[in-house]
C-alpha positions as CSV (number, residue, x, y, z in Angstrom):
1,X,-0.2,0.2,0.1
2,X,1.3,3.3,-0.9
3,X,0.9,6.5,0.5
4,X,0.5,9.7,-1.6
5,X,2.9,12.8,-0.7
6,X,1.4,15.2,1.3
7,X,2.8,19.2,1.2
8,X,2.1,22.4,2.6
9,X,3.0,25.9,1.0
10,X,5.7,27.6,2.9
11,X,3.2,30.9,2.3
12,X,0.3,28.7,4.6
13,X,3.2,28.3,7.2
14,X,4.7,31.5,6.9
15,X,1.0,32.8,7.5
16,X,0.1,30.1,10.4
17,X,3.9,31.2,12.3
18,X,3.1,35.1,12.1
19,X,-0.2,34.4,13.7
20,X,1.3,32.4,16.2
21,X,3.7,35.0,17.1
22,X,1.3,37.9,17.5
23,X,-0.9,35.8,19.8
24,X,-0.8,37.5,23.4
25,X,-1.3,33.8,24.8
26,X,2.4,32.2,23.1
27,X,4.6,32.8,26.1
28,X,8.3,33.8,25.1
29,X,10.0,30.2,25.0
30,X,7.1,29.2,22.6
31,X,7.4,32.3,21.1
32,X,11.4,31.9,20.3
33,X,11.0,27.9,19.1
34,X,8.2,29.2,16.3
35,X,10.9,31.9,15.3
36,X,13.1,29.1,14.7
37,X,10.9,26.4,13.2
38,X,9.9,29.0,10.6
39,X,12.7,30.7,10.1
40,X,14.9,27.0,10.0
41,X,12.1,26.4,6.9
42,X,12.5,29.5,5.1
43,X,16.0,29.3,5.0
44,X,16.0,25.5,3.8
45,X,13.4,26.4,1.0
46,X,14.9,29.6,-0.1
47,X,12.7,32.0,1.1
48,X,13.8,33.4,3.6
49,X,13.4,37.4,3.5
50,X,14.0,38.6,7.2
51,X,11.9,40.0,9.4
52,X,10.7,43.1,11.1
53,X,9.5,44.2,14.9
54,X,5.5,44.4,14.9
55,X,4.4,47.9,16.4
56,X,3.3,48.3,19.8
57,X,-0.3,49.3,18.4
58,X,0.0,45.8,16.7
59,X,0.5,43.4,19.6
60,X,-2.2,42.4,22.7
61,X,0.2,42.4,26.0
62,X,4.3,43.0,26.9
63,X,7.3,41.0,24.8
64,X,8.8,42.0,21.4
65,X,7.4,40.2,18.6
66,X,8.1,39.9,15.2
67,X,6.7,38.7,11.4
68,X,8.3,37.1,9.2
69,X,8.5,38.9,5.4
């Protein structure tokens, strides 16, 4: 029995990561893990274009947040 290969678009994964990175209920350790994970995917796939810090009016709660381009 063979299984078909499933893939997901890198843009979709990046959008998901950006959502979790901006969420107020994500703690700093989770945020660092997500950032490392998405950076690895973006670099390995040749899609890394850097990140920017979110402005204070774009986040709820404390902490520095990033968004990947």
